[in-house]
Each structure stands twice: as structure tokens, then as C-alpha cells.
DRENPA-3360 file (N, C-alpha, C; in nm, 2 decimals, always signed):
BEGIN
1 = MAGLGDLE = +2.27/-11.86/-6.35/+2.22/-11.99/-6.33/+2.32/-12.10/-6.30 ~ +2.30/-12.18/-6.21/+2.41/-12.29/-6.17/+2.41/-12.41/-6.25 ~ +2.52/-12.46/-6.29/+2.51/-12.59/-6.36/+2.62/-12.69/-6.29 ~ +2.64/-12.81/-6.35/+2.71/-12.91/-6.29/+2.87/-12.86/-6.28 ~ +2.90/-12.78/-6.37/+3.04/-12.74/-6.37/+3.08/-12.65/-6.24 ~ +2.98/-12.60/-6.19/+3.00/-12.49/-6.08/+2.99/-12.57/-5.93 ~ +2.98/-12.72/-5.94/+2.95/-12.79/-5.82/+3.06/-12.77/-5.71 ~ +3.18/-12.77/-5.76/+3.29/-12.75/-5.65/+3.28/-12.62/-5.60;
9 = EIYLQYVG = +3.28/-12.52/-5.69/+3.27/-12.37/-5.64/+3.16/-12.36/-5.55 ~ +3.03/-12.41/-5.57/+2.92/-12.39/-5.49/+2.95/-12.47/-5.35 ~ +2.99/-12.59/-5.35/+3.03/-12.65/-5.24/+3.12/-12.57/-5.14 ~ +3.22/-12.52/-5.21/+3.33/-12.44/-5.12/+3.27/-12.31/-5.06 ~ +3.17/-12.25/-5.15/+3.11/-12.12/-5.11/+3.01/-12.15/-4.99 ~ +2.94/-12.26/-5.00/+2.82/-12.28/-4.93/+2.83/-12.38/-4.79 ~ +2.93/-12.46/-4.80/+2.92/-12.57/-4.70/+2.94/-12.51/-4.56 ~ +3.01/-12.39/-4.53/+3.00/-12.35/-4.41/+2.89/-12.26/-4.37;
17 = PIRSYLYR = +2.82/-12.20/-4.44/+2.70/-12.13/-4.42/+2.58/-12.23/-4.39 ~ +2.56/-12.34/-4.48/+2.47/-12.44/-4.46/+2.50/-12.52/-4.33 ~ +2.62/-12.55/-4.31/+2.64/-12.63/-4.17/+2.61/-12.53/-4.06 ~ +2.65/-12.41/-4.06/+2.61/-12.33/-3.94/+2.46/-12.30/-3.92 ~ +2.39/-12.29/-4.04/+2.25/-12.29/-4.05/+2.18/-12.41/-3.97 ~ +2.23/-12.52/-4.02/+2.18/-12.64/-3.97/+2.21/-12.66/-3.81 ~ +2.32/-12.63/-3.78/+2.35/-12.63/-3.63/+2.27/-12.54/-3.55 ~ +2.24/-12.43/-3.60/+2.18/-12.32/-3.52/+2.01/-12.36/-3.51;
25 = LSGNHHLA = +1.97/-12.43/-3.63/+1.84/-12.50/-3.63/+1.82/-12.62/-3.53 ~ +1.93/-12.71/-3.53/+1.91/-12.83/-3.44/+1.98/-12.81/-3.32 ~ +2.08/-12.73/-3.29/+2.16/-12.74/-3.17/+2.24/-12.86/-3.14 ~ +2.27/-12.92/-3.25/+2.36/-13.06/-3.25/+2.45/-13.06/-3.36 ~ +2.60/-13.06/-3.35/+2.69/-13.06/-3.44/+2.68/-13.16/-3.52 ~ +2.67/-13.30/-3.48/+2.67/-13.42/-3.54/+2.55/-13.42/-3.64 ~ +2.43/-13.39/-3.60/+2.32/-13.38/-3.68/+2.34/-13.30/-3.81 ~ +2.41/-13.17/-3.77/+2.41/-13.07/-3.86/+2.51/-13.12/-3.97;
33 = EDLVQEVF = +2.62/-13.20/-3.93/+2.71/-13.24/-4.04/+2.65/-13.36/-4.11 ~ +2.56/-13.45/-4.07/+2.51/-13.54/-4.13/+2.39/-13.49/-4.24 ~ +2.33/-13.38/-4.19/+2.25/-13.32/-4.29/+2.32/-13.23/-4.39 ~ +2.43/-13.17/-4.36/+2.50/-13.11/-4.46/+2.54/-13.21/-4.58 ~ +2.59/-13.32/-4.52/+2.64/-13.42/-4.64/+2.51/-13.46/-4.73 ~ +2.40/-13.47/-4.67/+2.28/-13.50/-4.73/+2.23/-13.38/-4.85 ~ +2.25/-13.27/-4.79/+2.21/-13.13/-4.86/+2.29/-13.15/-5.01 ~ +2.43/-13.17/-4.98/+2.51/-13.14/-5.10/+2.51/-13.29/-5.20;
41 = YRATRSLL = +2.45/-13.38/-5.13/+2.43/-13.52/-5.21/+2.31/-13.49/-5.30 ~ +2.20/-13.42/-5.24/+2.09/-13.40/-5.33/+2.11/-13.29/-5.43 ~ +2.19/-13.19/-5.38/+2.23/-13.09/-5.47/+2.30/-13.14/-5.60 ~ +2.39/-13.24/-5.58/+2.47/-13.30/-5.68/+2.37/-13.39/-5.77 ~ +2.28/-13.45/-5.70/+2.19/-13.53/-5.79/+2.10/-13.45/-5.89 ~ +2.05/-13.33/-5.83/+1.98/-13.23/-5.90/+2.06/-13.19/-6.01 ~ +2.17/-13.15/-5.98/+2.27/-13.08/-6.10/+2.30/-13.20/-6.20 ~ +2.33/-13.31/-6.16/+2.36/-13.43/-6.25/+2.22/-13.44/-6.34;
49 = AGQQIQYV = +2.11/-13.42/-6.29/+1.99/-13.45/-6.36/+1.95/-13.33/-6.45 ~ +2.05/-13.23/-6.45/+2.02/-13.11/-6.54/+1.95/-12.99/-6.49 ~ +1.91/-13.01/-6.38/+1.83/-12.89/-6.29/+1.90/-12.76/-6.31 ~ +1.86/-12.67/-6.36/+1.92/-12.54/-6.37/+1.86/-12.45/-6.25 ~ +1.95/-12.39/-6.17/+1.91/-12.33/-6.05/+1.95/-12.17/-6.08 ~ +1.85/-12.09/-6.03/+1.86/-11.96/-6.04/+1.92/-11.89/-5.92 ~ +1.88/-11.90/-5.80/+1.92/-11.85/-5.68/+1.99/-11.98/-5.60 ~ +2.13/-11.99/-5.62/+2.18/-12.10/-5.54/+2.17/-12.11/-5.41;
57 = SAWLYRIA = +2.19/-12.01/-5.33/+2.18/-11.99/-5.18/+2.03/-12.03/-5.14 ~ +1.95/-11.97/-5.19/+1.79/-12.01/-5.15/+1.77/-12.15/-5.18 ~ +1.80/-12.19/-5.29/+1.80/-12.35/-5.33/+1.86/-12.44/-5.22 ~ +1.98/-12.41/-5.18/+2.06/-12.48/-5.09/+1.97/-12.46/-4.95 ~ +1.95/-12.38/-4.92/+1.89/-12.34/-4.78/+1.75/-12.41/-4.77 ~ +1.67/-12.41/-4.90/+1.53/-12.49/-4.90/+1.56/-12.63/-4.87 ~ +1.68/-12.70/-4.94/+1.69/-12.83/-4.92/+1.74/-12.85/-4.78 ~ +1.83/-12.78/-4.72/+1.87/-12.79/-4.58/+1.74/-12.78/-4.50;
65 = RNLYLNHT = +1.66/-12.70/-4.50/+1.55/-12.68/-4.43/+1.45/-12.81/-4.42 ~ +1.42/-12.85/-4.56/+1.34/-12.96/-4.59/+1.40/-13.09/-4.52 ~ +1.53/-13.10/-4.52/+1.58/-13.20/-4.46/+1.58/-13.21/-4.30 ~ +1.60/-13.08/-4.25/+1.58/-13.06/-4.10/+1.44/-13.10/-4.08 ~ +1.34/-13.04/-4.14/+1.20/-13.08/-4.11/+1.16/-13.21/-4.11 ~ +1.22/-13.28/-4.20/+1.19/-13.43/-4.23/+1.26/-13.51/-4.11 ~ +1.37/-13.47/-4.06/+1.44/-13.53/-3.95/+1.36/-13.52/-3.82 ~ +1.30/-13.40/-3.80/+1.24/-13.36/-3.69/+1.10/-13.43/-3.68;
73 = RHRDHLDN = +1.04/-13.46/-3.78/+0.91/-13.53/-3.80/+0.95/-13.67/-3.74 ~ +1.05/-13.72/-3.75/+1.09/-13.86/-3.72/+1.12/-13.88/-3.57 ~ +1.12/-13.76/-3.50/+1.19/-13.76/-3.36/+1.05/-13.73/-3.27 ~ +1.05/-13.81/-3.16/+0.93/-13.78/-3.07/+0.95/-13.66/-2.99 ~ +1.08/-13.63/-2.95/+1.09/-13.53/-2.85/+1.19/-13.43/-2.89 ~ +1.14/-13.34/-2.99/+1.21/-13.23/-3.07/+1.25/-13.13/-2.95 ~ +1.16/-13.10/-2.86/+1.19/-12.99/-2.76/+1.31/-13.04/-2.67 ~ +1.34/-13.15/-2.62/+1.45/-13.21/-2.57/+1.58/-13.20/-2.63;
81 = AWVELEET = +1.59/-13.17/-2.76/+1.71/-13.16/-2.83/+1.80/-13.04/-2.78 ~ +1.70/-12.93/-2.72/+1.78/-12.82/-2.69/+1.82/-12.81/-2.55 ~ +1.79/-12.93/-2.48/+1.85/-12.93/-2.34/+1.98/-12.95/-2.32 ~ +2.04/-13.03/-2.40/+2.19/-13.05/-2.41/+2.24/-12.98/-2.50 ~ +2.28/-12.85/-2.50/+2.34/-12.78/-2.60/+2.47/-12.79/-2.61 ~ +2.53/-12.81/-2.72/+2.69/-12.85/-2.74/+2.76/-12.70/-2.75 ~ +2.88/-12.72/-2.72/+2.97/-12.61/-2.73/+3.02/-12.58/-2.86 ~ +3.04/-12.46/-2.90/+3.10/-12.42/-3.03/+3.25/-12.39/-3.00;
89 = PFTGQTWA = +3.33/-12.47/-3.06/+3.50/-12.43/-3.04/+3.52/-12.29/-3.08 ~ +3.59/-12.25/-2.98/+3.64/-12.10/-3.01/+3.78/-12.09/-3.05 ~ +3.80/-12.02/-3.14/+3.94/-11.99/-3.22/+4.00/-11.87/-3.19 ~ +4.12/-11.85/-3.23/+4.18/-11.71/-3.22/+4.26/-11.70/-3.09 ~ +4.27/-11.58/-3.04/+4.35/-11.57/-2.91/+4.27/-11.57/-2.79 ~ +4.16/-11.63/-2.77/+4.08/-11.64/-2.65/+4.14/-11.72/-2.56 ~ +4.23/-11.80/-2.58/+4.30/-11.89/-2.48/+4.38/-11.80/-2.38 ~ +4.42/-11.69/-2.43/+4.51/-11.61/-2.33/+4.43/-11.54/-2.22;
97 = DPDLVLQQ = +4.29/-11.54/-2.23/+4.21/-11.49/-2.13/+4.09/-11.59/-2.11 ~ +4.11/-11.66/-1.99/+4.00/-11.76/-1.96/+3.86/-11.70/-1.93 ~ +3.86/-11.57/-1.87/+3.76/-11.51/-1.82/+3.67/-11.46/-1.96 ~ +3.74/-11.43/-2.08/+3.68/-11.41/-2.20/+3.63/-11.54/-2.26 ~ +3.70/-11.65/-2.25/+3.64/-11.77/-2.31/+3.50/-11.80/-2.23 ~ +3.51/-11.80/-2.10/+3.39/-11.82/-2.02/+3.29/-11.73/-2.05 ~ +3.29/-11.62/-2.08/+3.19/-11.51/-2.12/+3.14/-11.55/-2.25 ~ +3.23/-11.58/-2.35/+3.19/-11.64/-2.48/+3.09/-11.75/-2.49;
105 = KELHRQIM = +3.14/-11.85/-2.40/+3.07/-11.98/-2.38/+2.92/-11.95/-2.32 ~ +2.93/-11.88/-2.23/+2.79/-11.83/-2.17/+2.72/-11.76/-2.26 ~ +2.75/-11.67/-2.33/+2.68/-11.60/-2.45/+2.63/-11.69/-2.54 ~ +2.73/-11.79/-2.60/+2.69/-11.87/-2.68/+2.56/-11.96/-2.64 ~ +2.57/-12.01/-2.51/+2.47/-12.09/-2.45/+2.33/-12.01/-2.44 ~ +2.34/-11.88/-2.40/+2.22/-11.82/-2.39/+2.16/-11.79/-2.54 ~ +2.25/-11.75/-2.62/+2.18/-11.75/-2.77/+2.12/-11.88/-2.83 ~ +2.20/-11.98/-2.80/+2.12/-12.12/-2.85/+2.00/-12.15/-2.77;
113 = EALGCLAE = +1.99/-12.11/-2.64/+1.86/-12.13/-2.56/+1.74/-12.05/-2.61 ~ +1.78/-11.92/-2.64/+1.68/-11.83/-2.70/+1.65/-11.88/-2.84 ~ +1.74/-11.93/-2.92/+1.69/-11.99/-3.04/+1.61/-12.11/-3.04 ~ +1.65/-12.21/-2.94/+1.57/-12.31/-2.90/+1.43/-12.29/-2.86 ~ +1.41/-12.18/-2.80/+1.26/-12.14/-2.77/+1.17/-12.09/-2.89 ~ +1.23/-12.05/-3.00/+1.15/-12.01/-3.12/+1.09/-12.14/-3.18 ~ +0.98/-12.11/-3.23/+0.91/-12.21/-3.32/+1.02/-12.22/-3.44 ~ +1.00/-12.34/-3.51/+1.08/-12.38/-3.62/+1.07/-12.26/-3.74;
121 = KQRTVLLL = +0.97/-12.21/-3.77/+0.95/-12.10/-3.88/+1.04/-11.98/-3.84 ~ +1.01/-11.95/-3.72/+1.06/-11.83/-3.65/+1.22/-11.84/-3.64 ~ +1.26/-11.94/-3.60/+1.41/-11.99/-3.60/+1.47/-11.98/-3.74 ~ +1.40/-12.03/-3.83/+1.44/-12.04/-3.97/+1.45/-11.89/-4.03 ~ +1.34/-11.81/-4.02/+1.36/-11.69/-4.06/+1.45/-11.60/-4.00 ~ +1.47/-11.60/-3.88/+1.56/-11.52/-3.82/+1.71/-11.57/-3.85 ~ +1.73/-11.67/-3.86/+1.87/-11.72/-3.90/+1.90/-11.68/-4.05 ~ +1.80/-11.72/-4.13/+1.83/-11.67/-4.27/+1.86/-11.52/-4.30;
129 = RDYHSLSY = +1.77/-11.44/-4.22/+1.79/-11.31/-4.24/+1.91/-11.25/-4.18 ~ +1.90/-11.26/-4.04/+2.01/-11.20/-3.96/+2.15/-11.26/-3.94 ~ +2.15/-11.38/-3.96/+2.28/-11.46/-3.95/+2.35/-11.48/-4.09 ~ +2.26/-11.52/-4.18/+2.30/-11.55/-4.33/+2.28/-11.45/-4.43 ~ +2.21/-11.34/-4.39/+2.19/-11.23/-4.46/+2.13/-11.24/-4.61 ~ +2.02/-11.34/-4.60/+1.95/-11.36/-4.74/+1.84/-11.25/-4.74 ~ +1.80/-11.23/-4.86/+1.69/-11.12/-4.89/+1.58/-11.18/-4.84 ~ +1.46/-11.09/-4.84/+1.33/-11.14/-4.81/+1.29/-11.22/-4.93;
137 = AEIASVMG = +1.31/-11.19/-5.06/+1.28/-11.27/-5.16/+1.34/-11.41/-5.16 ~ +1.47/-11.42/-5.11/+1.53/-11.54/-5.11/+1.46/-11.64/-5.00 ~ +1.45/-11.58/-4.88/+1.38/-11.64/-4.76/+1.24/-11.68/-4.80 ~ +1.17/-11.60/-4.88/+1.03/-11.64/-4.92/+1.04/-11.77/-5.02 ~ +1.14/-11.78/-5.10/+1.17/-11.90/-5.19/+1.20/-12.02/-5.10 ~ +1.29/-12.00/-4.98/+1.33/-12.12/-4.91/+1.21/-12.16/-4.84 ~ +1.13/-12.08/-4.77/+1.01/-12.12/-4.69/+0.88/-12.12/-4.76 ~ +0.88/-12.10/-4.88/+0.74/-12.11/-4.96/+0.65/-12.01/-4.91;
145 = LSPSAVKS = +0.69/-11.88/-4.88/+0.59/-11.79/-4.82/+0.63/-11.65/-4.91 ~ +0.52/-11.57/-4.89/+0.54/-11.43/-4.97/+0.64/-11.36/-4.90 ~ +0.71/-11.26/-4.96/+0.80/-11.17/-4.89/+0.73/-11.09/-4.79 ~ +0.61/-11.04/-4.78/+0.53/-10.98/-4.68/+0.52/-11.07/-4.56 ~ +0.49/-11.20/-4.60/+0.48/-11.29/-4.46/+0.59/-11.32/-4.39 ~ +0.71/-11.31/-4.47/+0.86/-11.31/-4.43/+0.87/-11.19/-4.34 ~ +0.85/-11.09/-4.37/+0.86/-10.96/-4.29/+0.79/-10.98/-4.15 ~ +0.67/-11.02/-4.17/+0.59/-11.04/-4.05/+0.64/-11.14/-3.97;
153 = LLFRARLT = +0.68/-11.25/-4.02/+0.73/-11.37/-3.94/+0.87/-11.32/-3.87 ~ +0.95/-11.24/-3.95/+1.08/-11.20/-3.89/+1.04/-11.11/-3.76 ~ +0.95/-11.03/-3.80/+0.91/-10.93/-3.67/+0.89/-11.01/-3.55 ~ +0.81/-11.10/-3.56/+0.75/-11.18/-3.45/+0.88/-11.26/-3.39 ~ +0.95/-11.30/-3.48/+1.07/-11.40/-3.45/+1.17/-11.31/-3.36 ~ +1.19/-11.19/-3.40/+1.29/-11.10/-3.31/+1.24/-11.06/-3.20 ~ +1.09/-11.04/-3.17/+1.04/-11.02/-3.04/+1.05/-11.13/-2.94 ~ +1.01/-11.26/-3.00/+1.02/-11.36/-2.91/+1.16/-11.40/-2.88;
161 = FRANFTTP = +1.26/-11.39/-2.98/+1.41/-11.39/-2.94/+1.46/-11.31/-2.82 ~ +1.41/-11.18/-2.84/+1.44/-11.10/-2.73/+1.38/-11.12/-2.61 ~ +1.25/-11.17/-2.61/+1.18/-11.20/-2.48/+1.24/-11.34/-2.41 ~ +1.32/-11.41/-2.49/+1.38/-11.53/-2.45/+1.53/-11.54/-2.41 ~ +1.59/-11.42/-2.48/+1.74/-11.41/-2.45/+1.75/-11.34/-2.30 ~ +1.82/-11.41/-2.24/+1.82/-11.41/-2.09/+1.97/-11.38/-2.05 ~ +1.97/-11.29/-1.94/+2.10/-11.29/-1.86/+2.07/-11.37/-1.73 ~ +2.18/-11.39/-1.65/+2.15/-11.45/-1.53/+2.05/-11.40/-1.43;
169 = ETQQPCRK = +2.03/-11.27/-1.45/+1.95/-11.19/-1.35/+1.80/-11.21/-1.42 ~ +1.79/-11.24/-1.52/+1.63/-11.24/-1.60/+1.61/-11.39/-1.63 ~ +1.68/-11.48/-1.58/+1.65/-11.62/-1.61/+1.51/-11.66/-1.60 ~ +1.43/-11.70/-1.71/+1.30/-11.74/-1.72/+1.29/-11.88/-1.81 ~ +1.18/-11.95/-1.80/+1.15/-12.05/-1.91/+1.14/-11.98/-2.04 ~ +1.14/-12.06/-2.14/+1.09/-12.03/-2.28/+0.96/-11.97/-2.27 ~ +0.93/-11.86/-2.36/+0.80/-11.81/-2.39/+0.80/-11.82/-2.55 ~ +0.71/-11.92/-2.60/+0.68/-11.93/-2.74/+0.55/-11.89/-2.76;
177 = ERGN = +0.57/-11.83/-2.90/+0.46/-11.78/-2.98/+0.37/-11.90/-3.03 ~ +0.26/-11.90/-3.01/+0.18/-12.01/-3.06/+0.17/-12.01/-3.24 ~ +0.18/-12.12/-3.30/+0.14/-12.14/-3.43/+0.25/-12.08/-3.53 ~ +0.37/-12.06/-3.48/+0.47/-12.00/-3.59/+0.59/-12.08/-3.56;
% end
């Protein structure tokens, strides 16, 4: 169980993954940064109030998801957020090969477009399982679903993602599955 004394350690361990998760949900670095600040502000308030947390990662992802959902409810044009995709800065030795940098940017664009085609629940379950490696039980806790519902939703999310992940030869508009 996590307590107030663990706050700095929790922050250092989870700030990067939570930021990454929120960026992949929203497609916007600035929004992700704003929401990350709010996630850890709320986490700090909860810990100061004496709340004991059993699964820290699931708890933080739930806060992040709820904040993102609250934000999207206040926006009229959620689907338009994916039109102007931001670039992720690339680090390492990619500067030596401009072709590699271009390929990485194109791959990033294609991934973000395919993620943007997913319904919010599908995008969330796919990111939490395949990118952040949460267990089915942790994802169920984050999303308020049963583990079997998580498995089913993940299966549909992967199918939809594959259908929308395009190469220049197969460029097509998004195909969204209804109701998820």
C-alpha cells in the first residue's frame, strides 16, 4: 500500500508513463503535460487525506483517464484533435541518418493516426495493455470493467487498430467500430 512518504518515489516512477499514456490518448503534448500535473496534484491530495492505495499504477492511470474524459466532454470537436498530430522528438543517433529520421516520423504519424481512429475505450485498453504492460486486472480497475470485458475490448481494439494502421499504399479513412 502506498502512503504519503512514497510520493516522490511514485512521481519519479510514474510521471513518464502517465505523460506518455495521456499523449497517446490525446495526440497533444501540451494537453498531456497539463493533465499530468493535475494527475499528480490529485494524487497528492488523496495521499494527504490519508487514502491508502493498493495498486498505484492502476490508481494513477484511472485518475489520468478520468481527467482526459472530463476534458473531452468539454470539447465540441474531439475528432478534430487528431487532424494536427504533433511530432515526438527523437533522440539518440538518428541525426546521422536523415532517411531513418524521416521513416521514424512517418511511422509515428501512422501509429498516431491509427490510435486516433479508435474509440476512447479501445484506445485506452490498447495503450494500457500493449504499451504500459498493465495486467488485465489492473486495466479492469482503471476502466471499471471486468477482466473478461477487458480481454474482449482489447481483442476488438487490436483488430480496429490493424484495420486502420496504413502504409502509403493502403491509405484509407478511419474505420471505427461502433459503441466502444
